[in-house]
DRENZA-54578 format. One record per residue (C-alpha): residue in one letter; z, y, x. Coordinates in steps of 0.2 Angstrom, whole numbers, plus 5000, padded with zeros to 4 digits. Example, Ala and Ser with C-alpha at 12.3 -4.5 7.8 and 13.67 -1.06 7.14 Angstrom:
A503949785062
S503649955068
This chain:
M555454835731
S553654775731
L553254595733
C552454615751
Q554354645756
L555054485752
N554654405768
K555954265767
L555354215750
Q555254025749
E554354005730
L553154105723
D552554045706
L551454155695
S550454035686
F549854035670
N549654235667
F548254355670
F548354435686
Q546754485695
G546054555709
I545854485726
L547354395735
P548454515742
S548354515761
C550354505764
L550154335758
N549954305777
N551754365781
F552754245771
T553254125785
S554454035773
L553653995759
R553653835755
F552953835737
L551553935730
D550653915714
L549354065708
S548353955696
H547753985680
N547554175684
L546054305684
F546054315704
S544354345710
G543454345728
N543554265745
V545054175751
S544754215769
S545554095783
P546654185791
L547654225776
L548654055776
P548753995796
N550554055797
L551253975782
K551553825791
S553253795780
L552053775765
E552353585756
Y551553645738
I549853775737
D548953785720
L547553925720
G546453825706
Y545653895689
N545454055696
H543754165698
L543854135717
E542154135727
G541454115743
S541853975756
F543653915762
S543953795777
F544953665773
S545453665791
S546453795790
F547853695784
A547553585799
N549253615808
H550353615791
S551353465795
K552453495779
L551053505766
Q551153385753
A550053445739
V548453565739
K547453595721
L546053705724
G545153645709
S543853755699
E542953795683
T541653915689
N540753825703
N540753975714
F542053915726
E541653805741
V542753705751
E542153655769
T542953505774
E542053445791
Y542253595801
P542553595816
V541953405816
G543153265818
W544853375815
V546453285812
P547653345801
L549453335805
F549853345787
Q550153185774
L549453235757
N550253155742
V549253255730
L547353335733
E546353415720
L544653485725
S543653465708
N542053565708
C542253635724
K540553615730
L540953455741
T539353365746
G538753225756
D540053075760
L541953095755
P542853215767
G543253125783
F544953185785
L545553075771
R545252915782
Y546952985790
Q547952995773
F548952855768
R550252915754
L549153005743
R549752965725
M548353075715
L546653105722
D545553225711
L543553245719
S542753265703
H541153365698
N540453385716
N539053305725
L539653165734
T538653035738
G538752855746
S539652705741
F541252675730
P542652705743
N543552555742
W544252605759
L545352735750
L546052605739
E546652505755
N547152645765
N548452695750
T548852525742
I550552555739
P550752755733
L548852785725
E549252795706
S547652905701
L545752905709
L544753035700
L542853045706
T541753085691
N540353165691
N539553135708
S538253055716
L538952885722
K537952745722
G537952555724
Q538952425719
L540852435714
L541052325729
P542452185727
L544252255724
K545652195734
P547452175721
N548252345718
I549552345706
R549852545708
I548252605702
R548552685685
T547052785683
L545352765689
D543952875683
A542152845692
S541152915677
H539552995677
N538952935695
Q537652805697
L538552655701
D537652505696
G537752295696
E538952195689
L540952215688
Q541752065698
E542351915686
S544151935693
V544152135691
G545752115677
H546852035690
M546352165704
I547152295695
P548252255682
N549252395679
I547852505675
R548152635661
V546552725660
L544952655666
N543352755664
L541652695670
S540452775658
K538852855664
N538352735676
R537152585678
F538252455676
E537352285667
G537852105665
I539352035655
L540952105652
P542251995663
S543451915650
S544751955664
I544752135659
A545952085644
E547052045659
M547552255660
S548952225649
F549452405650
L547652465648
W547752635636
L546052695638
L544452605641
D542752695645
L541252595647
S540152685637
N538052745642
N537852575654
N536852435652
F538152295648
S537852165638
G538252005629
E539751995617
V541352095618
P542651995625
K543851905611
Q545351935622
L544952115624
L544952125605
A546652065605
T547352195619
T548952275608
D549152425620
L547452485618
R547252675610
I545352715616
L543952595617
R542252665620
V540752565622
S539252655616
N537652645622
N537552505629
K536652335624
F538252225617
H537952125601
G538851995591
E540052015576
I541352135583
F542452135566
S542851945568
S544451865563
D544951885582
F545052065581
N546852145581
L546752315591
T548352345581
N548652515590
L546852575593
E546552755586
Y544752785592
L543452645592
Y541552705597
L540452565596
D538852665592
N537052615599
N537152435601
Q536552295594
F538252225584
T537952135567
G539152075553
T540052175539
L541552295539
S542752145536
N544652195531
V545152165547
I544952365551
L546552365540
R547452305555
I547252465563
P548252565552
E548152735562
L546352735567
Q545652905568
V543752885572
L542652755568
D540852745574
V539652605570
S538152715570
N536552645577
N536752445575
Y536252315565
M537852305552
S537452255535
G538352235519
E539152355507
I540352475513
P542152405507
S543152515495
F544652485506
I543952605518
G544852725507
K546552655513
I546152705533
T547152865528
Y546952945547
L545152955548
W544353115552
E542653025559
L541752905550
M540052865557
L539052715551
G537252805551
S535652695555
N536352525550
S535752415535
F537452445522
N536852425505
G537552455489
K538452595483
L539352745492
P541252705486
P542252845477
E543852785487
I543152865500
S543753025494
R545452975497
L545053005516
Q545753185516
T545853225534
L543853165535
E542853295544
F541353195548
L540553075538
D538853015542
V538052865530
S536152915533
Q534852795538
N535552655527
A534952565510
L536452645500
S535852655482
G536552735465
P537352905461
L538353005471
P540252995469
S541253155468
L541953205485
E542753355482
N544353305489
L543653305504
R544353485507
D544253465526
L542653405528
K541453485540
H539853375543
L539353265527
H537553165532
L536853065517
G535053075520
R533552935521
N534552815507
I534052775493
F535252875481
T534752915465
G535153035448
L535853205447
I536953295461
P538653305452
R539253475448
D540953425456
F540053345472
L540853455486
N542353595487
S542653605506
S542453775512
E542553705530
L540853615526
L539553665540
S538053535538
L537553455521
D536153345523
M535353235507
R533553235513
D532453085510
N533253015493
R532852995475
L534053125469
F533253245454
G533753365443
N534353545447
V535353595464
P537153635455
N538153785456
S539453705466
I538353715482
S538653905484
R540353875484
L540153805502
S540353975509
E540353915529
L538953815526
R537553825540
I536353685539
L535753625521
L534353505520
L533553445502
R531953395510
G531153235500
N531753215484
F531353255466
L532253405464
S531553515452
G531753685442
F531953875448
I532553885466
P534153935461
N534954125464
H536454055468
L536053985484
C535954155490
H537854145491
L537654055505
T537654195516
Q538054105533
I536453975532
S535253965546
L534253825542
M533853785524
D532453645519
L532053615502
S530253555505
N529453395497
N530253425481
S529553485463
F530353655464
S529453775452
G529353975449
P529654125461
I530354135479
P532054215475
K531954395481
C533754385489
F533354255502
G532854405511
F534554455512
I535354315520
Q534854345537
F534654185543
G535354135561
E535854315564
I537654335561
K538154185573
K537454205590
D539154225598
Q539954065589
N539753895593
M539953795577
F538953645583
G539453615602
P540653475604
S542553505597
I543653455612
Y545253345611
L546453335624
W547153175628
Y548153105643
N549653145654
L549553065671
N551553055671
L551453115689
N553053195694
D553553265711
T554753385718
Y554253515733
A555553655738
G556653605723
H555453625711
M554953505699
V552953495697
K552053395683
Y550353325686
R549253325669
R547453265669
Y546653255652
W545153165645
T544053235634
V543453165619
A542253255607
L541953265589
E540253195585
E538853305588
T537853355573
E536053305574
V534653365561
E532853365559
F531753505554
V529853555554
T529453685566
K527953725575
N527153585565
R528353465571
L529753345564
D530853365578
S532753335579
Y534053455586
R535953405592
G537453495596
E537453675603
I535553725601
L536053725583
N536853875587
F535253975589
M534053875576
S533553975560
G532253925546
L531853905530
D530553795523
L529953795505
S528353705508
C527553555497
N528353615481
N527453695464
L528253865469
T527254025461
G526954205461
E526954315476
I527854305491
P529254425490
Y529254575501
E531054555505
L530654395516
G530054515529
M531854565532
L532354405539
S532154485558
W533054345567
I532154195558
H531354075570
A530253965558
L529554015540
N528453875530
L527953915514
S526353815514
H525753675500
N526253795484
Q525353885472
L525854055479
K524454205477
G524554395480
P524354465497
I525554425514
P526654555514
K526554675527
S528554665530
F528154525540
S527854605555
N529754635555
L530054435558
S530254475577
Q530854315581
I529854215572
E528954065583
S528153975568
L527354045552
D526453935542
L525754015523
S524253875522
Y523853795506
N524153925494
K522954055484
L523454195493
S522254355493
G521854515501
E521854555520
I522954475534
P524054625539
P523454675557
E525354725560
L525454545563
V524954545580
E526654635587
L527454475583
N527754425602
F528554265600
L527254165587
A526754005594
V526053925576
F525254025564
S524153965549
V523454045533
A522053905532
H521453855513
N521854025505
N520854165496
L521054275512
S519654415516
G519354555528
R519354555547
V520654415556
P521854505567
D521354545585
M521354425598
K522654495608
A524554455612
Q525054285604
F523454305591
G522554275607
T523054075608
F522354055588
D520653975585
E519653965570
R520853805562
N522053925558
Y521054035549
E519753885539
D519353865521
N519554045519
P517754095514
F517754295514
L518654295533
C517654385546
G517754405564
P517154355581
L518254215580
L517454125566
K515854175570
R515554285554
K515054465556
C516254575547
N514854705534
T515254805520
S515054665507
I516054555516
E517554685520
T517554745502
S518454655489
Y517354535482
S516454545466
P515454405460
P513554425459
E512654465441
S511954295440
S513554215441
R514254335428
E513054265416
S513354105419
E515154125413
A514854065395
K516254095381
W517153935377
Y516753935360
D514953915364
I515253735370
D514453585361
H516053515355
V515253345353
V514653345369
F516253405378
F517353285369
A516253135371
S516153155392
F517953195390
I518553025383
T517152925393
S517853005410
Y519752955403
I519252795399
M518352755415
I519552825426
L520952725416
L519852545420
G519652605438
F521652605440
A521852465431
T520352375443
I521452435458
L523052355453
Y522352205449
I521352175464
N522752245477
P524452155472
Y525452275486
W524852415476
R525352345459
Q526852305466
R527152485471
W526752545455
L527852415446
Y529452465457
F528852655453
I529152605433
E530752515437
E531452675447
C530852765431
I531852675418
Y533452655430
S533352865432
C533252885413
Y534452755408
Y535752835421
F535353025414
V535752945396
L537252845400
D537753005411
T537453115396
R538353005382
S539853005393
K540053195397
L539653235377
L541053095373
A542153185385
Y541853345376
L541953295360
Y543653205365
N544353345373
């Protein structure tokens, strides 16, 4: 027997399956149907208006989260007097619900639940809602509703309304004074354009609220202390507004609060004072404010804290060793403050840690071993004053995706342990004192997409095996740096329709902090954050002492977007294989000793926006001014005296296009070294040396700033040598005793 023959069917629940195709027209024949749930499937096509009018026994209908499209008139339910719950929420933004046609229609139903999220609603709230007085849950989120905040909804449904969800609309104006409502449990008006100050008595008006989300609006002023009167408050999100002043002390002692988010405001004051007593808190976001003070031991009053984000504030002092006792932390964000001292080794006890950011502080001393952090995905240590060698046992996380240690004072070689980070996508070591050859073991990082080794003291040749890494190729369909979503809160609304128990769940999403890195491309140091990192790829070896020829194999990096080899001692020709860099947008080979011709095949690079071979020894004709090369000018080729072409206003003739041979007079002037007058040579050398030394001493004597900088440099060298000797001695003793 087919489904369409069940004419007396009263309940039909096909939810959470993989049914597809259009909705069967025979649904119109189920005149006894009271409960219909087709949600979370793959149904597509239009929902025709004649499909539902005969189903006047319906109490509950849920067509949400399918692939439906087209327009549906809500007035099709006008005569369904028994209807209590309608759920048409969508994710695709292809399904539109028309609520205002015909104009002025009045429904016979009284709804308990209405979900029309992402249904292309525009203008004012649906007019038929003014005739609804029994709503318990109303979800109109992710539409384009305008007008002021609908206080009348709370007043019309004072007794039953428990959940009002209006997130991601275009509501404007102030949150008008609320009247007392003891039933409302969830209010989400986030991501709108509401402004003004919160009324002083807001905590007394909605005292039993559990979830209050007013984030991403334009609220301002001081946070009312009455907000602490919401004694059942479980989640409070006020982020991305213009609130100022101090966080009320009463709020910092709310015992039921699990999630507190006040990011991106103008709050100030000392947050971790003796009044801080959020004993059940799990997620604390204080970033991008003006908080001061230190990480005091009141944090230990939060034994189950999982996220602590105080980045981008004015906090100071040392990172305390007791931070290692907050054992459930999986995100610790302390970046962009004024923390000093050493990074405590006790931090390695946080074995569930996934994201550690202490960048842009004043931390110093050697790096501790973090090999116990086996779940670590992102480690940001950049822009501090860390010194010494990178420990051999530094990291041992097979989950690590980004490692940022740029702009410190680290020296020595890159340890082999880095090559064991098999999932690493981003490696930033720029701006240190690292030296030696670039190790071949970095080629084991086969999943790397961004590697920055610039502004160090690396020497020797570029490893040929870099050409086999395939920067950026292997993860086009992966989302490694988008927000990791965690599901949060159950509405705890249960109803029975036609004898069928229904639970209404609403989840708040809190994302793992998005990774943000800086990388030079197209001659700019830009910051990249979140999902865009999935599509970034680049290799920067500039400002080192690299020698030898550019490996032909680098031309195999067909997915790379940025390649910077400038400011080195590279010689030889530009490889013709560079014409295979089909996705390249920025190619900088300037300030080297390259010779030979510029391969004319490079004009085939259709995405090349920045190109420079300036300050080399190149010769011959510059590439034709077509495609992307038509956008370049003589600055891209300057200081190559033997290049020619119309762009350089230097005609190409036989003597220039052929390989350069020095004139005879030049050869005659090249006397042998032993023909030099030794007395004159050494006298001039010693005189020059003494003059330079005296000039240097004079500058230090006249300019106190440079004198201080020189003394700091000498002091740093002494400390570096001291720690090096100390580390070597301890390792030698350990070796002898073992």
